[in-house]
N, C-alpha and C positions, 0 to 999 in steps of 0.2 A: 129726654132728647140728649142732654149733656152727658148722662151716665152712658148711653149707647156709643156715642162718638170717643167718650173716654176709653171705654173697653176696647174699642177697635184700635186706638192709638197704642195703648198698652200691648195689645196683642202684637202688634206690628214692631214695636220696640223689642219685644221679646224674641221675635223671630229674625231679626236683623243679623244676630251673630251667626245662626246657622246658614244664612245666605251667604255669609262671608267665607264660612267654612267650605261650602259648596264651591265657591270661585276657585278656578285654577290658581294656585300660588306661582308666582313667575320664578322659574328655574333659577338657582343661583348661576352667575356666569362661571364658565370653565375655559379659561383661557388657554390651557393645553389642548383641550378637545377642539376648540376653535381653530389653532394653530394646526393641528393634524390634518383638520378638514381643508386647510388651504395651504398645505406645507409648501407647496412649490412657489408660492407668491409671499407667503409669511416669513419664510426662513430662507437663509443663504445656502450656497453649496456647501457641505455634500447632500444636506437634507433635501435640498430641491431636486436632486436627481435619483434619490433612492427608489428601488423598483416596488411593484405592488405587493409582492410578498413580504418585503420588509416592512413596509407601511402597515400591512394587516397585523404583524406581530408587534410593531410598536404600539398601536391602537389597542389590541387586546391587552397588553401588559398594563397600559395605563387604564383601561377599563376596570381591571382588577382591583385598581387603586383609587377608583372614582375619578380619574383624571387629575389626581393631584401630583405636585411635582415629586420627584423620587430622590433628588440629589440635594436636597435641603441641607443635609449634614456634611460639613467639610470633612469629617473623619471618614464617611462613606465614600466620598468624592476622592480623597487621597488613596483610599484603599482600591477604588477602581483604577486609578491611574498607575499605581504600582503593580496590580495584575496585568494591565496592558502591557507595562513595559517589560514585564516578566515573560512575555509570550515570544522574546527573542529566543529563548531556551527551547520553544516548539519550532524553532525554525521559520518564524512568522516576523514579519517586518510590524514592529509597533507603531511605526510613523502612519501607517494606513489606517490606524483607529483614531488618529489625531489627537493624541493626549495633550499636546500643548496648545492646541486650538480650544480644547475643552476647557483647560485651565484658565487661558486668557478670557474665554467667553463666560466662564463663571465670574470671574474678577469684574468683567463689564457689566454683568447682570446685576451687581450689588450697586452699582450707581446708575445703570440705566434699565429700569425695571421692564421696559419693552422687549428687551431681549432676554428676560428670564425664561419665557417659555421654550424659546429656541434653543437656549443653552441647555436646558434640562433634556430636552428630546435628543440634542446631539450626543450627550453623554449616555442616554438609554440606548440610542441606536449603536454607538461604539461597543457597549456591553453585550447586546443581543448578537452583533456581527462577530464579535471575537467568540463567542461560545458557539455559533454555528460553525465557524470555520475551524475551531478545536473539534468538533463533533464529526462534521460531515466532510472536512477538507476545506482547503483554501479555494480550490478549483474544482470543477465537476470531473470526475473520473471518466465518465463516459466519453468525454469530449476529447480526452488525452491518451488514456491507456484503458481503453473499454474492456469489460468483462462479459462474456456471454455467460447468461444465467439460464438454467433451465426453469421452467414454469414452477416447479416444486422447491426452488432454491433461490428464494427472493433475498435479496440483501437485507440484513438485520440492522436497521440504523435507528436513532431516535426521532420519533415524529416531531413535527412542529410543536404539538401540544405538550409533549414530554419536554422539549427544549425550553418551552415558556414556563413550565413548572419549575425547571432548575433554576431559570432566571428569577422567577419570583420567588420561590424559597430562599434563593441565594442573596437577595438583598440585604439579609441580615448578617450573612456570611459569606461575603464574595469569593474568598479563597477557595470555600467549599464548592461553590458554584462553577468554578474554572476547572477544579479537579474532577467534578462528575461529568463535566462537557467534554474532558479529554478521554481518549480511548483507555480502557481497562486493560488492554494487553500489555504483559510483562515486556514484551520486546520493544514497545512504543516508549515506556518509561527508562528502559536501558539506554536506547539511541538518544532519548532527550539528555540523560546524563552525560553521554559522550559528547554530544553537541555543545553543552554548556561547559564541559571540560576542555574541549579543544578551543571555543571561543575565548575562554578565559587566560589561555597561554599567551605570553608576550609575543609580539611579531618576530619572526625569525629572518635573519639574512639569508637568502635562498639562492645559492647559485647551482643552477643545474649541473649534473655530473655528465660530461661529454661522451658521446658515443665511440664505440672503439671495439677491440676484439672482445670476444666472449671470455671472462676471466674465471679461471679455475683455481682451487687452492694450490698455493706454493708458487703461482706466477707473480711476476713482477709487472708494474705498470704504473705510469705517472698518475693516474686518476685516484689511485688507492687512497692517499691522505685526504683528498675530497669525500671519498666514500667513507672513510673512518669517522671524519667530522660529521656527516649526515647521519650515521648509525648512533653515534654519541647524542647528538641533539635530539634524536627520536627516542633515545631510551634503551635502544638495543645493546649497547656497549656503555659501561661505566666510563667516567670522567678519568678513573686512574689509569686507563689503557690507552688514553691519548699519547703517542710518543713525543719526548722532546725533539728529537730530530726527525726529519723526513722520511718516512718508511713507506717503501713502495711495494712490499711484498703482501701479496694476499694471504693472511696468515690464518690460522685455526680459529682464533677468537672471531675473526671477521666472517669466516664461513659459517659458524654457529649463528652469528647475529644475522646473517642474510637469510639462514634457514627460518629463524623466527619470524623475519620480516615477511618472508614467502608465505610461511603458513597464515599470517594475519591479514594477508592480501590475495588470498585464493589462488597463489600460483604454486607450481612444482617446487616443493621444499627440498632441493637437491644441493644448495649452498653454491649453485654456479650463478654467476652475473652474467645473464644473457639479456636480450632485446626487451622482453618482457618485464623482467625484474628490473632493469634499468628505466623503462619507462615509468614503472610504478614508484620508484624512487624520486623520479623527477617531477612527480604531483605536489603542488605546493600546499602547505597547511590551508591557504584560502580555497583551493579547489576542493580539499578534502571536506571542508566547512561545508562548501554548496553541495557536496556528495551526501551528506548527512541531512543537510536541509530538504533536499528532494525526496530523500527515503523517509523523512518522518511525515511528509505528505503521502507517500504510498501507505505508510503504516496507518495513517488516519482512514485512508480508503480501506486497507485491508480488515481493519478492526470491524467493519460491517458485516464481513463474510465468514470470519474464523468463528466457528460455533464451539460449544463447550467440548463436545466429541466430535472430531472431524480429522480429516487427512489434508495436509497442507503440502503441495509440491513447489519447492523453492527452484524456480527455473534457472536463475542466474547461479545460484550456488550449488546445484546439482544434488538436491536432496529431497527426501520424502519424509515428512515429520507427522508423527501420530500425536493428536492433542486429546487429552482427557481431563476433565474438569477445568477446562479453560487454560491448560498449560501443556507445554511440549513434554511428553513423556518418553518418546522413543524416535529414532531417526535412523535412516540409511541411505547410503549413496545412490545417486540415479544419474542417469544419461538422458539428455534433452535433446530438442531439435537445433541442428546447425542454423547459421544465421540466415542461409537460404531457404530454410524449411522451419521456420520458428515454431515452437511450442505455443499455443495460444493461451490467453487468460480465460479460464473457465470455472463457473461455480456450478456444481451439479451434485447428484447423488450416487454414490456406488450402490447397484442393485444386483449385480449378478457376476459370476465368474464363470469364463470358459476354461474347461479343464482339457489338457492334451489338445490345444487347438490347432486348427489348419490355418493357414494364412494366406488371404487372397490379396494379391499384390495390388496396392492403390495405384490409380491411373497415373499419377505423376512419376511413381518409381518404375512402373511399367515402361513409361514413354522414354525416360531418361537414363535408367539404369540397366534394366532388364533386356530391352530390345536390341540395344548395341551389343550385348554379350551373345545374345541368341543368334543374332546375324553372323557373328563370328564363328561360333560353335553350336550346331544345333543340339550337340549332345549334353549341353550345359542343363537343359531341362530334365535329362534323366538323373544327371550327377545331384541335382537339387531336389529330386524327388518331386516335380512339378507336373502338373496336369494343365492342358489346355482345354478351356470352355467356352462356349458361346454364351450369350446372355440368358438363354433358357435353360442353362445348367447342363447342356449337352456335352459329353466329352468329344474333343477334336484330336485326330491325329496330327502331330506337329508338321509332318510332310504335307499335309493338305492346306497349311496356311501360307499366305503370301506374306513373309515377315517384313517386306520393305512396305507394304500396305495391309497390315493384318486386320483392319477394320474392328468390329465390337468383339473383343475377345477378353476372356478372363484367364490369368494365372492363379493357380490354386497349388500351395506346397502342403503335402500332407504333414501330420502331426509326427513328431519324432524329435531326436537329438538335434539335427540340425535345422530344425524349424526356427526362424528368427524371433517367434514368440515365446520360445521355451515351452515349460510345462504349463504355464496357465496366463490367462489375460483378466484384468480387473476392468470391469466396464460400467460406464456412466453415460447419460444421455448427453449428447453433443451433436453439432451439425458438421465438425471437422473430421470424424472417424478418429478421434484421439482416444487412447485408453492406456492404462498402465500395464507392463507385461514383464514376464520373465525374459531373460536372454543368454544365448550361449556365448555372447561376446563380454565374459567377465573380466577378462584382462584390462578393459578399458575403464573400470572402475578405479584402477589406481592412478589415473590421470588426475590432475588437479582441476583442469578444465573439460567438461564431459559434454560438449555439445556435438554429439555425433550422429544423432539419430535423425529420422525424417519428419518428427515432429511429436511422435508419441513417446512415452515416458518409460525407459527401460530400468527396472527397480532391481537392485543388488541382493539384498535379503528378503527375496519375495515371499517365502514360505513363512517367515516371521511375521511380515506384515498381514498375510491372509489371515493367520492365527488370531490377529487383533481385530479382523473384522467379523469372525465366526462366533456364533452364539456356542455355548457348551453342547447343545443338542445337534448342532450341525457338524462338529469336527469329525465324527466316526464316518459320517456318510461321506464327506469330502475325501476323507483318506482312502476310503474304499474305492470311489469312483475314480481317483487321480491314479490308483494302482492299475486300473483295467488298460491304460494305455489309449483308451477309446476317448473320442472327443464327447463332452457332455456340457450342457449348459446348467449352471447352478445358481439358483436364484437364493439371494440372502434373506433370511427373516427380518432382519433389521437393516435397512439402508444407512450408509454412512455418508455424511457430507463431505465433499471433496472440493478443494480449491487450488487452482493452478495459477501462481501469482509470480510477479517479477519485481525482485529489490535488488540492490546491489550494495548495501552496507547495513550492518547491524552491530550490536553491542553485547558485551556479557553484564552480569549484574555490578560489577565495579565500574561500568561507563568505558571499558576498553573497547574502542571501535575495531571491527573486522570488516574489511573492505573485499569485494570480489570483482573481477572484469565485468564491464559493461558489454556483454556478448551480443545483445541486440542493439547496440548504440542508441539508447532510449535517453539516458540521463541528460544530454544536451538539450533536446527539445523540452523537457519537462522544466529544467532549470529556465530555460528561455521564457517558457510560458508563466511560471512564476514571477519572474522580475517584469515581464511585460504587464502583467495583471497589478502588481504593486505600482508601477510607474502610472498607469491609467488611473488608479485610485488617488494617487497624490495628485495628477493633473485635475481630478475632479474635486479636490478640496480647496477650501480659500486659501 
């Protein structure tokens, strides 16, 4: 009997360890995970107000690190703060990432462990937010300067998972993470260099040049000494040319300096000091810095849409640029829509050409431009080689139409030398009836500001541009069909992405900024939106 009970006791004792192993081991406490789950109550502003997307990204990054603290190394934290402060060169306001709050919070965390988790999360939030702003833009483009995109031309941007990968991999090399998040566009880095360069210049005493008569070389004017001083400060004239006495003559060196200034500011480089040149001269360095800031934001948006091989229409600058291997390789001048008929921002694909096109007059042009002329002179239609059609395509006699109340009619101009579309049209899907085209109005390309059209884009060297769009196998057929003088639709074997975009400043590889007039008056609203967003974020901070 004793042996039987002893055997049972020994068996039970042997089995106890296995029972213990089978019981769930209590999970180690994870203070950061707990803080993330109750962030609104556990941590102070700004963490208490972050949105769902930001919280999901925070949680995912910490999950990849088993919810351990990420900023236990002072060297890593100092590098983060250094990178956040360097965002000023990207036109971003470092204070919205609360670097000083992070520094103070981390110091407090060493003496008050209860604050350790929130301090670590605060640093991670700033890190992820900065990477997102560099990659996607400080503000949503669609709310401020929307781009219409065709279904087959979606924006190419880093997905949230990709951004998290950059953040995760970059914890060991934070500078690399920030560089990877920045746009790869050469134009962005050039503009960033220009912004840094202008920001580093000492503040200047800025006296505006008074308005007055238009100044031409050889004229005398009491404003010339101030003009001389301005051109020296901006580097257009050397210091040695500043006269000891007060010189009021508009000399040849001043003329050459004004021409250089005009060329850098998108103005007619004629050496004449008129109203537009005077207005550009009176823009202060602070205002120019703001102009660079908002265009850095635009290039962060643009970087999602410019593809390795593509066409870029620079609306404000009046250019068409051909990209190959992610770099601009060719460009030509263009004419775009005037302020009352603005060329819209579009991302699409060039799929076909119309050779020797007819021109169907758009409704707005028919109503505002053509009808008044026809009412004055019915012979205008014959002079312009135009037909009148109903909506079924039937030709109408002009005398049969009541031109004071014409109803549903179309005007169509035959192909030929006088056709405003010239020899060909470059077409891409969009709801605005916008396209690129040839034009007989070649003389207008010599103007510095070329906002003359009703919205479509007139291209100067259109045949060179088309040659870049054609494959080797298409060129012979294209040339043959164009020579017939008849209208043909020519579908391209390889569609080319096209982006019509708006910006008002850029820079060369040395960081020399080039400005152009804000022809559609958009800079003010974008700057106001950026400043308002910064103010709101600072109000939400502790």
